[in-house]
C-alpha positions in Angstrom: 80.1 119.9 164.3 82.9 117.5 163.1 82.8 118.9 159.6 84.4 122.1 160.8 87.5 120.0 161.8 89.5 119.4 158.6 90.9 116.1 159.9 87.5 114.8 160.7 85.6 115.8 157.5 85.4 112.3 156.2 84.2 111.0 159.6 81.5 113.7 159.7 80.2 112.5 156.3 80.0 108.9 157.4 78.1 109.9 160.5 75.8 112.2 158.6 74.7 109.5 156.1 74.6 106.4 158.3 70.9 106.5 158.6 70.3 106.3 154.8 68.7 103.1 153.6 70.1 101.2 150.7 66.6 101.4 149.0 66.7 105.2 149.2 64.1 105.4 152.0 66.4 106.6 154.8 67.4 110.1 156.0 68.6 112.9 155.9 68.7 113.0 152.1 67.2 109.7 150.8 70.4 108.7 149.1 70.2 105.3 147.4 72.6 102.4 146.9 76.2 103.3 146.0 75.4 107.1 146.4 75.6 106.4 150.2 79.3 106.6 151.2 80.9 103.2 151.8 81.8 104.0 155.4 78.3 105.2 156.1 76.9 101.8 154.8 79.3 100.0 157.1 78.4 102.1 160.1 74.6 101.6 159.4 75.1 97.9 159.7 77.4 98.1 162.9 75.0 100.7 164.5 71.9 98.5 163.8 73.6 95.3 165.1 74.7 97.1 168.2 71.1 98.4 168.8 69.7 94.9 168.5 72.3 93.2 170.7 72.6 96.2 173.3 69.3 98.1 173.3 69.2 101.5 174.9 65.6 101.2 175.8 64.5 98.8 178.6 61.4 98.1 176.5 63.4 96.4 173.8 64.7 92.9 174.2 68.4 92.1 173.8 69.1 89.7 170.9 71.9 87.1 170.7 74.4 87.6 167.8 72.7 85.0 165.5 69.2 86.5 166.1 70.5 90.1 165.5 72.2 88.9 162.2 69.0 87.2 161.0 67.2 90.5 161.7 69.8 92.3 159.5 69.4 89.7 156.8 65.5 90.2 156.8 66.1 94.0 156.3 68.9 93.7 153.8 67.0 94.4 150.6 65.5 97.6 151.9 68.0 99.0 154.4 71.6 97.5 154.1 74.1 96.9 151.4 73.9 93.1 151.0 77.6 92.7 150.1 78.6 94.4 153.4 76.1 92.3 155.4 77.8 89.2 153.9 81.2 90.4 155.0 79.8 91.3 158.4 78.7 87.7 158.7 82.2 86.6 158.1 83.4 88.8 160.9 80.7 87.3 163.3 81.6 83.8 162.3 85.3 84.4 163.1 84.2 86.0 166.4 82.1 82.9 167.2 85.2 80.7 166.4 87.2 82.8 168.7 84.6 82.4 171.5 84.5 78.6 171.0 88.2 78.4 171.4 87.9 79.9 174.8 87.3 76.7 176.8 88.5 77.4 180.4 86.1 79.2 182.7 87.0 81.4 185.6 84.8 83.1 188.2 85.2 86.9 188.7 83.5 89.6 190.9 81.6 92.1 188.8 84.1 94.8 189.4 86.8 92.7 187.9 84.9 92.1 184.5 86.7 93.9 181.6 85.9 94.8 178.1 86.8 92.0 175.6 85.9 89.2 178.1 83.4 86.5 176.9 80.6 85.5 179.2 80.5 81.8 180.0 77.0 81.7 181.7 74.0 84.1 181.6 74.4 86.8 184.3 71.4 87.8 186.2 70.7 90.4 189.0 69.2 89.4 192.3 65.7 90.1 190.9 66.3 87.8 187.9 67.0 90.5 185.2 69.3 89.3 182.5 72.3 91.5 182.2 74.6 89.5 179.9 73.8 86.4 177.8 76.1 83.4 177.6 78.8 83.7 174.8 78.4 87.5 174.7 81.6 89.6 174.2 81.7 92.4 176.7 82.4 96.0 175.6 83.1 99.2 177.6 79.6 100.5 176.9 78.0 97.4 178.3 80.3 97.5 181.4 79.4 101.0 182.2 75.6 100.2 182.0 76.1 97.1 184.1 77.9 99.0 186.9 75.1 101.7 187.0 72.4 99.0 187.0 73.9 96.8 189.7 74.1 99.7 192.1 70.3 99.3 192.2 69.8 95.6 191.6 73.1 93.7 192.4 74.4 90.5 190.6 74.0 87.2 192.5 77.4 85.7 193.0 80.3 85.8 190.7 80.5 86.1 186.9 81.8 83.2 184.8 84.0 84.2 181.8 86.0 82.2 179.3 89.8 82.4 179.3 92.5 81.0 177.1 
């Protein structure tokens, strides 16, 4: 495990405790509140947000950023540190402002899409499956999944992205 690498001991602790709930109902040790390492509380929020906006399971629906944040807010009292959730909102707001500043749209082939680009229109496969939602910032994980999926069910046409 990471804890055996001296330089990664702090990282190992953050990962170990990132499923603890602020109310003390999480795992593995049912730590509560400030007893949960700060980095683990941050990772808990980021991990949950990522799971809401990029679900691994096909049975879960992908939420937009605002919908995912509302879900985090609903669970704040029990699961998350409310101060970190508020700071996370500030980060999301600044990301949304950055997205709105990107006005010009260009068309790309799927293979030209890169991490960091922001989608200008919903992207669907030939069978109508939604791959990316409008205004979604693309990350490398999402790109990998898209490239695997479109081998089976290709994207119709080009992809619209915002550029500065």
